[in-house]
C-alpha positions in Angstrom: -29.0 -1.5 -45.5 -25.2 -0.9 -45.0 -25.8 0.9 -41.8 -27.5 -2.2 -40.3 -24.6 -4.4 -41.4 -22.1 -2.0 -39.8 -24.0 -1.8 -36.5 -24.4 -5.6 -36.4 -20.7 -6.0 -37.0 -19.8 -3.4 -34.2 -22.2 -5.1 -31.8 -20.8 -8.5 -32.6 -17.2 -7.2 -32.0 -18.3 -5.6 -28.7 -20.0 -8.8 -27.6 -16.9 -10.9 -28.5 -14.7 -8.6 -26.5 -16.9 -8.7 -23.5 -17.1 -12.5 -23.7 -13.3 -12.8 -24.0 -12.9 -10.6 -21.0 -15.3 -12.7 -18.9 -13.8 -16.0 -20.0 -10.1 -15.0 -19.4 -10.8 -12.6 -16.5 -10.0 -9.0 -16.1 -6.5 -8.2 -14.9 -6.0 -7.8 -11.2 -4.4 -4.6 -9.9 -2.4 -4.5 -6.7 -3.1 -1.8 -4.2 -0.2 0.1 -2.7 0.1 3.3 -0.6 2.9 5.4 1.0 1.8 6.6 4.4 3.7 9.2 6.4 3.0 9.9 10.1 4.4 12.6 12.3 4.5 12.3 16.1 5.4 15.1 18.6 8.5 14.7 20.7 8.2 15.2 24.5 11.9 16.0 24.7 15.0 15.1 22.7 16.2 12.1 24.7 16.8 8.8 23.0 13.9 7.2 24.9 11.5 9.9 23.8 12.6 9.6 20.2 12.2 5.8 20.3 8.7 6.1 21.8 7.6 8.7 19.3 8.9 6.5 16.4 7.0 3.5 17.9 3.8 5.6 18.1 4.2 6.8 14.6 4.7 3.3 13.2 1.7 2.0 15.1 -0.5 4.9 13.7 0.8 4.3 10.1 0.1 0.5 10.4 -3.4 1.1 11.7 -4.0 3.4 8.7 -2.7 0.8 6.3 -4.9 -1.9 7.8 -7.9 0.4 7.7 -7.3 0.7 3.9 -7.1 -3.1 3.6 -3.3 -3.1 3.1 -2.0 -5.8 5.5 1.7 -5.8 4.4 3.8 -2.8 5.5 7.4 -1.9 4.9 9.2 0.8 7.0 10.8 3.1 4.4 12.3 5.7 6.8 12.2 7.7 10.0 13.4 11.3 10.4 13.9 13.3 13.5 12.5 16.8 13.0 12.5 19.8 15.3 10.1 18.7 18.1 8.7 15.7 16.2 9.6 12.5 14.3 8.3 11.5 10.9 7.9 7.9 9.8 7.1 6.7 6.3 5.8 3.2 5.4 4.9 1.6 2.2 1.7 -0.5 2.5 0.4 -3.0 0.0 -2.2 -5.7 -0.3 -1.3 -9.4 -0.1 -1.6 -9.9 -3.9 1.2 -7.3 -4.7 4.5 -8.5 -5.9 7.7 -8.0 -4.0 8.7 -4.5 -2.9 12.2 -3.2 -3.6 14.7 -4.8 -1.3 16.2 -1.5 0.1 13.9 -1.6 3.0 14.8 -1.3 6.7 12.1 -3.7 7.8 9.0 -5.5 6.7 6.0 -6.6 8.8 3.1 -8.9 7.9 0.1 -9.4 10.2 1.2 -13.0 10.9 4.7 -11.8 11.8 5.3 -11.7 15.6 8.3 -9.3 15.2 8.2 -5.6 15.1 9.9 -3.8 12.2 13.7 -3.2 12.6 14.4 0.5 13.1 
């Protein structure tokens, strides 16, 4: 008979835990991703570098939006041999504030482009 009492107690505890989770809600987790994009350089002129950075940022933002992460922060851009590399940090709207060391932040409602 002790086995029946122990299983009833365990089942009751599990039910109470489930009920508490449903009543108070499960914790929400914020989504965040670092996205790095590389674009080829046509030549090493300033205009070509700016255009490649612009294309890389656009590609990274499209990727973030495809993942459902509407807020992006430009974390850095590097000029490589024959290419540029751009890294963004993307997050969902529920995430808290991102570190303030950024070079620019863009939200979908923002008419401005990120500062480079």
